[in-house]
N, C-alpha and C positions, 0 to 999 in steps of 0.2 A: 504494500500500499504506499502511495506516495505521501511524503510529509506536507500536511497542510497547516502546519503551525505559522508560517510566514505568507499566507496567501495575500493578505492585505498589503504587506510592505512590497511584495512582488507585483502587486497590480498597481501600486503607486509608482513604483519604479517605470513600469511599462508605460504608464501615462506620462511619466516625466520624459521618457526617451522620445514619445510620440510629439509631445508638446515642443520638444527641443530637436525636432528631427532637422532642423536648419543648420544645426551645429555639427559641421563636418568632423571637428576634433572630437566631440563626444561619440559619434557614430563610429569612428576609428577605435577609440578607446575602449568602447563596449566590445567590439570585434575582437580586439585583441584579448580582453578578459575572457572572452567565451572561448577562443579557438587556441591562444598561445600560453595557457597557464594550466594545462593538464597535470596533474601530479601535485600542485600547489596545495597547502593546507587552507582551509576556509578563513583562519585568521590572516594568513599571508595576502591573500586576495582582498580581504576586508581593508587592511591596513593600505594597500595600494590604492584602491578606489577611494578610501578616505582623503588619502593625500591629493589626489588627483582632483577630487571635487572641491576640497579646501582651497585649491589654486584657482579653478575654473567657476565654481559656484559656492563661495563660502558661505551663503545663507542656507546651505542644504542641511536638513536635520539628519541626525544619526539613523533614524527609522529609514529615510531615503538610502543612505549608504549601505545599510542591512537589507533592504529591497533589491538594490543593484547588485549586491554579491550574490544574494540568492537565485536572482534573474540570470547572471551570467553563469551560475552553476548548473541552472536547469537546460 
């Protein structure tokens, strides 16, 4: 059974990506996190996403970071 504990955060992350579809850097970053981080620990991916978001979207909440991390892992 698929873990559904973070479905709200994943949905928010998906909406954020849609709302910022004009941002090429974000699209490239998400693609890299989805395809070039196989074997990474969840915490490592979360940390990289946090740092990237702090630089590009400093107003982003922690729940969005968590959602993006799980979005990239799914």
